N, C-alpha and C positions, 0 to 999 in steps of 0.2 A: 475306223473306229466309224460307227453308225450310231442311230438312236431309233428304238423299235418305230415300225411303222405307223404313224397316225397321220392323217390327212385333213383331220378339222380345221387346224391354224391356217393351212393353205386354202383350204376351200372358201373359208371365212373371209380370208384377206382378199381372194378373188371375186367374191360377192361384192364385198364393199367396193372394189374397185371398179366393177362393173355398174353399180349404182351411181358413182361418182361420174362415170361417162356418159351415163344416162341410157345406156342399154339396156338397164330392168328399171321398169316403172316403179316409183315410189308415192304411195298417197299420205295424206296427212296421219293416217292412222296409224302409220307403222314408224314413221319419224317426223319430227316438227319440222326440221329442216335440215339441209345438208349440212350445215357446220357440226351437228351432232354426228352425222356419220364421218366428216372428216376428222373429229376428235379421237372416235372410235378406231379409225384406221390407223391413225398415229400411235395411240396406245398398243396396238397388235403389232404395228412395224418394230416398236419398243421392244415388246416381249420376243419378238423374232432374233432382234439384235443381241439380246439377253442370253436367249439360248444358243445361239452362234458362238458367244462369247465364251461362254459356259462349257460346250464342247471342245473350243479350242484351247482352253485352260488344260481340261482332262486331257486333251489329246498330247501337250508338249510335256505333260509329266514323265519323268524317267522312271516313275512308281508305277507298278502294274495295278490298275483301277478298275473295278467293277462296281456298278450301280445296277440296283434292282428297283422294282415299283413294290407297292403296297400289297400286291397279290403274289409277290414272290417270283418274279418274271424278270430276266435279265434285260435291262433297256439301253444299257451303256458300257461300252469297253474302250479301252483304249490300245494303239498298237504295242506298247509295253507288256500288256495283258495276253494280246494274242500271241507275243513272242515266249512269253514265259510257260503259258499253257500248251502251245502246240496246236491251237484250235483256231479254227476261222471264225470271223464274225457271224457268218451265217450258221455256224454250228451252235451260238449260243444265244444271239439275240433274239428276245421273243420268246425262248424258252424258259423251264424252271431254273431256277440258280444251282439245283444241284446237279445240273447236266456237265458241269466240270469237274465233280469232285469224285476221286477214285477210292479215297479211303477218308473216312470222320463225317462229322456233322455240318450243315451247311451253316456258317455264321451268320448268312444273311438271314436265314429263318429264324435263328435264335435270337437276332437284334430285332426281327418283327414281332417276335412274339414277346419278348420282355422289354422292349422300348429301351433298352441300356446299351450303352457301348461295350464291346468287348476287345481286349487286348492280348496278342500274344498266341491266340488259337493255331495249333499245330495241324496240318492237314496234308494230305495226298492229292494232288489234281493233275486233270490231263492224262492223255492217252498212256504217259511214260511213267506216270505216278510219282511225280515230282515234289519232294518236300518242300512246303513251305510254311512261313507265318503271317498271320494274318489279324490286321486291325481292324474291327469296323464299328459303324456307328449310326444311328438312326436318322433319317431325313424327315424334320418335324417341321411343318409349315402351318402357321395359324392353329397351331395345338392339334393339327390333324396329321397323322402318321401317314408321309406320302412314299416310302420306302427306304433304303439303308444302303451305304456308300461303305466298298471294303479295299482296303490297299494290302497289296500282296507282295510278300518278299521271299525271295528264293534263298531257303537255308544252305544249300551248298555254296552260293555267293557269300552269305555270312561268314559261314566255315573259313572260306579261301581268305577271306579278308581278314578275319582274326589271326590265321595261319601266318597270314605275310606280316601282319602286326606283330606277332610274337617274334618272327624271323627276325624283322627288322631289330626290335628290341635286344635279341640277344646279340645283333652285329654291333649294334651301339656300343654294349657293353664291353664287347671286346675292341671296339675302337677307342674306347675310354683311354686315358694314359693309366698304365698299370705302376703301380708305385710300390718298390720294394725295400728291403732294409738298407740296402745301398743308397737310397734317396734320404735317409735319415743321417746327416752330418753331424759329426764329432766323434771325437775319439778320447774323450776324457774318461775316467772310470765310473762316473755316475749313469751317463749316458750309455756308456758301455755294456754296464752291468742290466739295463733296463732292456737293450736290444737283446743281450743272451737270453734273459728270462722269456721274452716274445717269441724268440726264434725257438725255444723248447715248447712254448704251450702251441705254436702253430702246427707243430707235429703232431698233435692230440687233437682230439674232438672237445676238450674241454672248453666250459664257457670261460672269457676272460673278463677281468673286470680292469678297466685303465684308470688310475688316479693321478690327477695332476692339476695345477693350476690352469686357468684359461690361457690359451697360447702355447702349449709344450708339446703339442704335436701328436694329440691324441688320434685325432682321425687318421694322419699319417702313418700311426702304428696300426691303426684297423686294417687299412691297406696292406700293408706291409705283412701282417698275420695272415689275411686271406690269401695273398700271394704265396706265400710260403705254405700254404697245406695243401692239403689233397681234393680242397674244394676249389682250386684256383680256376677251374673252367665253369664253374657255377657262377651264379650271380651274388654280386655285393651291394646288398640293397642298404643305404645310410638313412635313418630317421633321427631327426632333432626332436626328442620329447619336448623341449620348451617353446619350440616354434610354431607347434600345432596347437589350436584351441582344445581346451581340456575336454569340450563336449564332443570333439569331432576324433580324439585320438585314438578311442578304443574301436571305432570304425575302420581309422585308417590302419592300424596294425592287424585287427581281425578280419576285416570285411564285413560286409552285410549281405542279409537276404533281400531280394526287391519286396520294396513297400515297407521295410523294417521301420521307417520314419519319414517324414514329411521330406520331400525332396530327393529321396533314395532312388536310384536309377529301378527300372522295371525289372531288369534282369540280376540285380544285385551287382556287387563287384567284391574282388579279391582284396584281401590285404596284404600290409608288408610281408608277414609272415609267409603267405602262400607265393608272392613273387618270390622270396627268397629260398625257395624250394631248390634243395641241392647244393644250395650257397652258404653265404655269410649274411646275418642282419646284424647291424651295428646300430646300437641304441645309444646314441649321444645324449647328453643330460638326462640318464635314466632317474636320478634322484629327484627330477620334476614330475614325476608318473603320479596321479593322482592315486589315493590309497585302494580304491575299487577298482582300477587299471592294474594295480600291483599284484592282485590275487589271480587275474587272469594270466598275468606273465609267468607267475609261479606255476600254474598249470602247465602252462605251455612248456614249460623248463622241465616238469617233473614226470608229466605223462607224453611230452612229444606232440600234442595235438590241440587245437585250437578250435573254438566255437564262435561261428559268426555272430555278429548281432543281429537277432530277430530268429535265431535258428535254434533248435537243440541238438540239432546232429553234428559230433565231434568230426573235426578232419583231421586225419593224421599230417603232421609236417616233419620235414627233415631239413632241419636248419642249426647252422652253427651260430650261436650267439656271442657277440661281442659287445660289451656296455662300458661306458665313460662317464664320469662325471667329475667337475671340479667342486664339489661341493663337500662341505664336510659330514660326511656318513654318521660317523660316532656321535655327532650331535643331534643329527635327524633321528637316530635310532633311540636315542635318551629321551627325546619327546615325541616319540610314537608317529613319527611323520613318515617313516619308512619301515618297512616291515622286516622283521629281523630274519624270517625263514625265508624272505626273497633275497636278503643281502647274502644269507650264507649259499644259496644257491648260485647267486652272481660271481661270487668272490671265491670259485673253484681255483682261478689262478689269479690274484691281484697282482698287478704291474703299477708301482707309482712312477711316474714320470718326472724326472728333475727338473726345475725351473733354472732359469738361465743364471741366477746367482748362485746355484749350485754346481755350476759347470761353466765358470767365468772363462776357463782355459780355450772353450769350444766357441766363443764369442767373436774372435776375428775371423775365423774360417766360416761361420755362420753369416757374418756381415759382409763379407767379400763375395760369397756365392747369392745372397741376396741382392746385392749391388750390381752385379751382372745382369741378374734377371731382370732387375728393375730397369737397368739401361736398355736391355734389348727389348723391352714391353714399351718403353717410351721412346724407342727410335732414336737414343743419342748415343754420341759416340762413349765408349768404355771410361770409367771413372774409377778412382784408385782412392784409398784412405790414407791420409798422412799417421803418422806414428802416434801424434797428439790426438788424433780423432780416435783411432784404436784405443789409445788408455782411456780416454774420456767414456768409449762404450763398454769398456770392461768393468770400469769403475761403476757402473749405472745399476741400479736394483732390478731394474726391468719387471715391474709389477705386471706388464702385459705381456712379459716374456716374448716370442718370436715374433708376434703380431707387432708388439709396440717398436721393437728393432727394427721392424719391416718399416713401420710408419715412419720413424723417425729418419731412415736413410731416403725413403720416397720423398718426404719436404727437403731433404738436403740436395737432392736431383733435382728438384724443381726451384729452389731458391738460390743454388750457387750462379756465382757470375758465369754468363754463357760460354765463356772462351776456356773456362775452367777445368783442367784435366783430373782435379782431385779434390777429395772433399777435407776439408780442414776441422778442427774441433769448433771454430767458430760458425762453421756453417750447420753444426746440428744442435737442432734446440729438443731439449729433453723435457717433455711437459709434465712428467711425474716429478721433476726435482723439487724440493721444498726452496721458499725463496731464501737466497742467501746460503745456501748449503746443496751442493752438488751429489747427485747419488752417490753411495758409499762413503759419506763422511762419517768418521767414528764419533762416539760421543764424547762429552766435554773431556778435556784435559787427555786426550788419547793423541797420538800422532796425527797429524793431519794428510791425507793421502794428495797426490799429484792433481786429482780432480777436483778437490774443495779448494785447493791453493788457486787452480784456474780459474775457479769460479769468481774468487775474491778479484782477482787481478782484472777478468772480464769484466766486471762492474765498475770498477774505478776507471777502466778504460772508456767504457759507455758514459759516464757519467762526464768524465771532463770532456769528451767530445762532444757532447751535448751542449755543454757549456761554452766551448769554443766556438761552436756554431750557432750560438744565442738560441736553442732549443728547436732549430729546423733539421727535421729528421732525415728530409731528403737530403741535406748537405752533408748530416752525420753518416748516412751511409753511402754516401760516395767517398768520403774520407776515409771510411774503414773497407772499404772495396768490396762490400756485400751489399745484396739488395735491401730494398724499402722493406718488403715484406719481412725477410729475416731478421732486419732489425726490430721491427714491431713485435716480433716473438721473444726477442732478447729482452725488450723493455718489460713486457708484460710478465717474462718469467723472473725479472729481478724485482719487479714491481717500481719500474723508474719513471712511468708514463701512463 
């Protein structure tokens, strides 16, 4: 790297040095005293240091940089520039800024003419006509235009990096755990019926609408449908419509053009529909989509094309849609919060996933499988469930379904005595049980199930042990053979303390 030839600074510094040394005579009409000469020499030395520092900064940059003066001559380039251009410094320094251009208009000249920054200009440069993208800005000092600076990026390098990124994303998708219908545990009639419907839907391109309470496995079903379809080699893109702010959901789904809104990337960005090309797009909590966005979703399903935010050009998409919601869509349709035409488009193949209350026969299998995974995750010895613990789990209503069941088991593993190899009913705390009534208790006058009877017995036992230990919770926990934390859960559950 070098700077355009100029000797004025060097000559002036040499002259001042000679004056200070006394080799050049000075009279009072030129300088009042030598202190003024010394001050001027110090300022010139500072200017030289700043110039050398600026050159060093440009030299160290990994970006190709070119600087021109106000007359449109190249005054400074760095090694990254000469490497990219295939030109030497001697071939460009002091010459017009057009010397390195093979095709296109000089960005430097445009900046000098308009005094405005330019971004993303595409040119071909150097003897090999390499395609580049240039960002340039004017250099204005004290209100005076002194030149312009350009940063040049190799398009082929950008394309190579983009291809590597896309390849890495494809590889990550393949490395993601593939979930199939075999991962959906349970062989009761309700879950078997849901799996059979989902298998049939997977063999077609039909849009699927998964309906069910939170925690019933809607995302697992979406994975299984994708894996069983002819799109299994394509991407599965998952979007939770309730987790993305309403103002950002449209651009997240459909993408946007550069400069479409404040903070948008200059080159725009693909949305999830385009990312799911050739694969499956899973829209969870689709009922939370705002009405304005529902119109665009309907168009995407009907026309198989989307329009990016800030654009009027339609983009064709080849995407299979699986939607899911735990909301009451009938109620939303009635009050106009969900479009009826979109509902009919989504529910080509509606599948209702049963709650755990509707498949109690599957609870033991689910509980044991979840417990094995939890023990492996927590790196503890395998733990089993006693018959009374299984009876308690089967009797619960599980308003949170599998998620709630998993949470109860996790707490049980954490709170159990360190040397225990099983979880008993007393080790399990069901947060959603009403005070004094165990989950699954019938209406007044009906027969009382085992879980409700056990709850009465446990409450009486806790009250008696607390009284025997004078209200000392630590001593009560030791007497019962449970952890203090587990005791606190139970006391809160039965409102005993």
